[in-house]
Structure formats: structure tokens, C-alpha cells
C-alpha positions as CSV (number, residue, x, y, z in Angstrom):
1,M,-13.4,-22.9,-4.1
2,S,-16.3,-21.1,-5.7
3,L,-15.2,-17.7,-4.5
4,F,-11.4,-18.2,-5.9
5,L,-13.0,-18.7,-9.0
6,D,-15.2,-16.2,-9.0
7,V,-12.4,-13.6,-8.2
8,V,-9.8,-15.2,-10.4
9,T,-12.3,-15.1,-13.4
10,G,-14.2,-12.0,-13.0
11,I,-11.6,-9.8,-11.5
12,T,-7.8,-11.1,-11.5
13,I,-7.7,-12.3,-15.5
14,P,-9.5,-8.7,-16.7
15,L,-6.9,-7.2,-14.9
16,V,-4.1,-9.2,-15.7
17,L,-5.0,-9.5,-19.6
18,L,-4.6,-5.6,-19.8
19,I,-1.5,-5.5,-18.1
20,G,0.1,-8.0,-20.2
21,F,-1.5,-6.2,-23.2
22,G,0.1,-3.1,-21.7
23,F,3.4,-5.0,-21.9
24,L,2.6,-6.4,-25.2
25,L,2.2,-3.4,-26.7
26,Q,5.7,-1.8,-25.0
27,T,7.6,-4.7,-26.8
28,R,6.4,-4.7,-29.9
29,V,6.1,-1.2,-30.9
30,G,7.2,0.8,-27.8
31,L,4.8,3.1,-26.1
32,E,6.0,6.3,-24.7
33,T,5.3,5.6,-20.7
34,A,5.8,9.0,-19.2
35,T,2.5,9.8,-21.7
36,L,0.4,7.3,-20.8
37,N,1.4,8.3,-16.7
38,R,0.8,11.7,-17.0
39,L,-2.5,10.7,-19.2
40,V,-3.4,9.2,-15.9
41,V,-2.1,11.7,-13.2
42,Y,-3.4,14.9,-15.3
43,G,-6.9,13.6,-17.0
44,T,-8.6,10.6,-16.1
45,L,-7.5,10.4,-12.5
46,P,-9.0,13.8,-11.8
47,A,-11.9,13.5,-13.8
48,L,-12.8,10.2,-11.6
49,L,-12.2,12.0,-8.7
50,I,-14.4,14.8,-9.3
51,L,-17.5,13.0,-10.5
52,S,-17.4,9.8,-7.7
53,L,-16.3,12.3,-4.6
54,S,-19.0,14.8,-5.8
55,R,-21.7,11.9,-5.8
56,A,-20.6,9.8,-3.5
57,D,-22.8,9.0,-0.9
58,L,-21.0,9.3,2.2
59,P,-22.9,8.7,5.9
60,L,-19.6,8.9,8.2
61,A,-22.1,8.7,11.1
62,E,-22.9,5.6,10.1
63,V,-19.9,4.1,9.3
64,Q,-17.9,5.6,12.0
65,A,-15.7,2.5,12.9
66,T,-15.1,1.7,9.5
67,V,-13.4,5.0,8.9
68,L,-11.7,4.9,12.0
69,F,-10.7,1.9,11.5
70,T,-9.1,2.8,8.5
71,I,-7.3,5.9,9.0
72,A,-5.7,4.5,11.4
73,Q,-5.0,1.0,9.5
74,F,-3.4,3.4,6.8
75,F,-0.9,5.4,8.9
76,G,0.2,1.9,10.9
77,L,0.7,0.2,7.7
78,M,2.8,3.1,6.3
79,A,4.7,3.4,9.8
80,L,5.5,-0.3,9.4
81,G,6.5,0.0,5.5
82,W,9.0,2.7,6.0
83,A,10.3,1.0,9.5
84,A,10.8,-2.2,8.0
85,A,12.5,-0.5,4.7
86,V,15.2,1.1,7.3
87,A,15.4,-2.0,9.1
88,L,16.4,-4.3,6.1
89,R,18.9,-1.2,5.1
90,L,16.9,-0.4,1.5
91,D,18.5,2.4,-0.4
92,P,16.7,5.6,1.5
93,S,15.1,6.2,-2.2
94,Y,13.1,2.7,-2.0
95,R,11.4,3.8,1.5
96,P,8.6,6.0,0.6
97,V,7.9,3.4,-1.9
98,I,7.6,0.9,0.4
99,A,5.5,3.0,3.0
100,L,3.1,3.8,0.0
101,A,2.6,0.0,-0.8
102,A,1.6,-1.6,2.6
103,P,-1.6,0.5,3.2
104,F,-2.4,1.2,-0.4
105,A,-4.8,-1.3,-1.4
106,N,-6.7,-1.6,-4.8
107,T,-9.7,-1.6,-2.8
108,G,-11.7,0.2,-5.8
109,N,-12.1,-1.8,-8.9
110,Y,-10.6,-5.0,-7.3
111,G,-12.1,-4.0,-4.0
112,I,-15.7,-3.6,-4.3
113,P,-16.5,-6.9,-6.4
114,V,-14.7,-9.1,-3.8
115,I,-16.8,-7.6,-1.3
116,E,-19.9,-8.0,-2.8
117,L,-19.2,-11.6,-3.8
118,T,-18.0,-12.6,-0.3
119,F,-20.8,-10.7,2.1
120,G,-23.3,-9.5,-0.6
121,I,-24.4,-6.1,-1.5
122,A,-25.2,-4.9,1.8
123,Y,-21.8,-4.5,2.8
124,V,-20.5,-2.6,-0.4
125,P,-21.2,0.8,1.0
126,H,-18.8,0.1,3.6
127,Q,-16.2,-1.0,1.1
128,A,-17.0,2.3,-0.7
129,I,-16.4,4.3,2.2
130,I,-13.3,2.8,2.7
131,T,-12.2,3.9,-0.8
132,T,-13.3,7.3,-0.5
133,I,-11.5,7.5,2.5
134,L,-7.9,5.9,0.9
135,T,-8.5,7.8,-2.0
136,V,-8.1,11.0,0.1
137,L,-5.4,9.9,2.2
138,I,-3.2,7.9,-0.8
139,L,-3.5,10.8,-3.4
140,G,-3.5,13.6,-0.9
141,L,-0.3,12.5,0.6
142,S,1.6,10.5,-1.9
143,P,3.3,13.3,-3.5
144,F,4.7,14.7,-0.1
145,I,5.9,11.4,0.9
146,L,7.0,10.6,-2.6
147,A,9.1,13.8,-3.0
148,S,10.3,13.0,0.5
149,G,14.5,13.8,1.0
150,K,14.1,16.6,-1.7
151,G,13.4,19.2,0.6
152,W,10.3,20.5,1.9
153,R,9.9,23.4,-1.0
154,A,10.3,20.3,-3.5
155,S,7.9,18.3,-1.2
156,I,4.9,21.1,-1.1
157,M,5.7,22.1,-5.3
158,G,5.4,18.2,-6.2
159,A,2.1,17.7,-4.4
160,L,0.8,21.1,-5.8
161,R,1.7,20.6,-9.8
162,T,-0.9,18.1,-10.4
163,P,-4.1,18.5,-10.7
164,V,-5.3,15.7,-8.2
165,I,-4.8,17.1,-4.8
166,P,-7.6,20.3,-6.6
167,A,-9.7,17.7,-7.9
168,I,-10.0,16.2,-4.4
169,V,-10.9,19.1,-3.2
170,L,-13.3,20.2,-6.0
171,G,-15.1,17.0,-5.3
172,L,-15.7,16.9,-1.7
173,A,-16.9,20.8,-1.6
174,L,-19.6,19.4,-4.9
175,N,-20.6,16.6,-2.3
176,A,-20.5,18.8,0.7
177,L,-22.6,21.9,-0.9
178,D,-24.9,18.8,-2.4
179,L,-24.5,20.3,-5.8
180,A,-24.2,18.6,-9.5
181,L,-22.4,19.6,-12.2
182,P,-23.7,20.5,-15.1
183,Q,-24.5,18.1,-17.9
184,I,-22.1,19.8,-20.7
185,L,-19.5,19.3,-18.2
186,A,-20.4,16.0,-16.4
187,A,-20.5,14.1,-19.8
188,P,-17.3,14.7,-21.1
189,L,-15.7,14.0,-17.5
190,E,-17.4,10.7,-17.6
191,L,-16.2,9.7,-20.4
192,V,-12.2,10.6,-19.5
193,A,-13.3,9.0,-16.0
194,A,-14.3,5.6,-17.5
195,A,-11.1,5.4,-19.5
196,N,-8.9,5.6,-15.8
197,T,-8.6,1.8,-15.0
198,P,-7.8,0.6,-18.1
199,V,-5.2,3.2,-19.2
200,A,-3.8,2.9,-15.7
201,L,-3.4,-1.2,-16.4
202,I,-1.6,-0.2,-19.9
203,A,0.9,1.7,-18.6
204,L,1.6,-0.5,-15.9
205,G,2.2,-2.5,-18.2
206,A,4.1,-0.7,-20.6
207,Q,6.4,0.0,-17.4
208,L,7.0,-3.7,-17.4
209,G,7.7,-4.0,-20.5
210,T,10.7,-1.3,-20.7
211,G,14.4,-2.1,-20.5
212,T,15.4,-5.2,-18.8
213,W,13.9,-7.2,-16.1
214,A,17.0,-6.6,-13.7
215,I,14.2,-4.9,-10.8
216,A,15.7,-5.1,-7.5
217,R,14.1,-8.2,-6.0
218,T,14.5,-7.7,-1.9
219,P,12.1,-3.8,-2.6
220,V,9.7,-5.5,-4.6
221,A,9.4,-8.7,-2.0
222,L,8.9,-6.4,0.5
223,G,6.2,-4.6,-0.6
224,I,4.2,-7.4,-1.8
225,G,5.1,-9.0,1.7
226,L,3.5,-6.2,3.6
227,R,0.5,-6.2,1.7
228,L,-0.1,-9.2,1.5
229,I,1.1,-11.0,4.9
230,A,2.0,-8.3,7.3
231,G,-1.3,-6.7,6.7
232,P,-3.8,-9.0,7.1
233,L,-1.6,-10.5,10.4
234,V,-1.4,-6.4,11.7
235,T,-5.1,-6.1,10.6
236,W,-6.5,-9.3,12.0
237,T,-4.7,-8.8,15.5
238,A,-6.1,-5.2,15.6
239,L,-9.8,-6.5,14.7
240,M,-9.2,-9.3,17.6
241,A,-8.5,-6.8,20.6
242,L,-10.8,-4.0,19.4
243,G,-14.0,-6.7,19.3
244,L,-16.0,-4.7,16.4
245,P,-19.4,-6.4,14.9
246,E,-18.7,-9.8,13.0
247,G,-19.6,-8.5,10.0
248,L,-17.8,-5.6,9.8
249,N,-15.2,-7.5,11.5
250,D,-14.6,-10.1,8.5
251,L,-15.1,-7.2,6.0
252,L,-11.9,-5.6,7.2
253,L,-10.0,-8.3,7.3
254,V,-10.4,-9.6,4.0
255,G,-10.1,-6.3,2.7
256,A,-6.6,-6.7,4.5
257,G,-5.3,-8.7,1.6
258,L,-6.3,-6.8,-1.4
259,P,-3.7,-6.1,-4.1
260,V,-1.4,-3.2,-4.4
261,G,-3.4,-0.2,-5.5
262,I,-2.2,-0.1,-9.5
263,L,-1.9,4.3,-9.5
264,L,1.6,3.3,-7.1
265,P,3.6,3.0,-10.0
266,I,1.8,5.7,-11.9
267,F,3.0,8.3,-9.3
268,C,6.4,6.9,-8.8
269,A,7.3,7.3,-12.7
270,E,6.1,10.8,-11.9
271,Y,8.3,11.5,-9.0
272,D,10.8,9.2,-10.5
273,R,10.8,6.8,-7.4
274,H,11.6,3.5,-8.9
275,P,8.1,3.2,-11.2
276,R,9.6,-0.9,-12.2
277,A,9.8,-2.1,-9.0
278,A,6.6,-0.5,-7.7
279,S,4.6,-1.9,-11.6
280,A,6.0,-5.6,-10.5
281,M,4.6,-5.2,-6.5
282,V,1.1,-4.2,-8.4
283,A,1.3,-6.9,-11.0
284,V,2.1,-10.1,-8.5
285,S,-0.1,-9.0,-5.8
286,T,-2.5,-9.3,-8.2
287,A,-1.5,-12.9,-9.3
288,L,-1.3,-13.9,-5.6
289,S,-4.5,-11.7,-4.0
290,P,-6.8,-14.7,-4.9
291,V,-5.1,-17.3,-2.9
292,V,-4.7,-14.8,0.1
293,I,-8.2,-13.5,-0.1
294,T,-9.7,-17.1,0.0
295,L,-7.5,-18.2,3.3
296,L,-8.9,-14.8,4.8
297,V,-12.9,-15.6,3.9
298,L,-11.9,-19.1,5.4
299,A,-9.9,-17.3,8.4
300,A,-13.0,-15.2,8.9
301,R,-16.0,-17.8,8.6
302,A,-14.1,-20.2,11.3
303,T,-14.0,-17.5,13.9
């Protein structure tokens, strides 16, 4: 119960309040959601990627099992999401959204505090590595996946028209060369990067506040179910077969219950792929995640 209350009061409620603030602003004064989304994709997110990746401690040799499992889990869940959307005969335009919702977890501003609360500071580096790997995978692949069905040329142009991939490359290059940005560049980047989470959450709330609430329920329910139910079940099955060290095993299991990442609706809006449905997935999965995480913690401690 203590963990549940800590997660709800320390993480979930602040996130929900910012989403609610964006919703309220949209319904009362009206916001330009496209402008907010582009502020994230073209401004705050690239700044955050450059800073975080260039400064990240990436001891990949020490966390090889974590890296390999995270990559395999990402592609496995993405394939499961696409297959589920096909099996349920959803409109093909929903398939990329469902495919990304399944592996796209909020591993950073939600996941790192959860892992620290549950396992202590010693396991935070593992979660930081998971966040870094997923950041590169999700942000590198999202433009191609969300532009799928529009031709290979449109997919490539869609991926290159935002500064996200160049920001990833620059951040990793600075890290590999052990170079630091000069303070005259680092200082403004830090200010812009600090705005990423609140702006993204307000944009999410504003997206929920646009138009009517006539959101297709089946795709939303499927995305949430894949993230909070199928994801933990698939992860638990894989971990039982692999026999990883107990602490790492528990961390990966609990991390499988994190909600849908807040950037999914931002990218869906940029590529015109059902952003309101993606926003609903994020909002509902964020509200339900503390219950799922608490159950996963209990399961981990019982094994």
C-alpha cells in the first residue's frame, strides 16, 4: 500500500494534473495543439535528447543483459501490437499507433522514480540504460512506422523532416567522443529541455480537449491492454525462461507495467495518425498504472 500511495501521490497525480491543466486551457480559451506538438518535436525534445544522451553514463558492457532484453522486448511487443490490430481487423491506419503503444513505455519521468521507490538507487542506472535504449529505438523508428502505408519515400522524408534523429546522432556522437557542449550553448539547451515534460503533458491534455469525445474505443482499449496486461505477461514469460539474476528479473517485470509514453500522441499528431486516440491511451494507462505496478511488485516479491 505504501508503494501504491507513493506512486500515486508522487508521480501519477502530478502528471494527471498537468494533463488536466492542458484540457482545461483547451476547453476554456483554446490552444493551438499543432503548435504545442511542434514545439515539443522541433524544440524541447531535441534539446533534451542532445543533453541527456551526451551526458549519459552508458556502461553497456556492465548491463549487457538489460540492453539485449530491452531491445528484444521492444521489437517483440511492437510485432504483437501490429498482429493484434490485424487480427481484430482494425482500420489499417490504427496499426502503427497500436504497434508503438505496446512497447512505448514512459520509462523516464515515470519509470525512474518508480524503480527508485521500489528497488532503491542501486538499480536506477539499469533503468537509465533502458530509457536511453528505448529513446533511441522509439524516436528513431516512430517516423518510419507512423508514415508507413504512404510509400517508402514518404517514410524516409517523414523521418528526416524533424530534428529528432539528428539530435540522437549528435548526442551519441558527443558522448562517444567525450565532448561537452560549450556553456554558451548548454545553458539555453538546458532551459529548453527542462520544459519538455510539462509542455508535452499540457499538449496531451489539450489534444484530449479538442472536438468531441467520439474516440474509437476498441483501438484505445487494445493499446492500453497491450501495454498494461499483455506487456507484463509476455515479459514475465520471457524472464521465467531466461533465468536472469533475481534483482534484474524483478526490475524488468515491474518496468513492464509502466504506462504509454507521453510522446506517442505528439508524434501521432505530427504524422496525422489518430492523435486523440493515442492521447486517451496515455491518459488512461497513466491512471491505471499504479495498480498494475503494485500487483507486479507483489508478484515479484512472491517469486
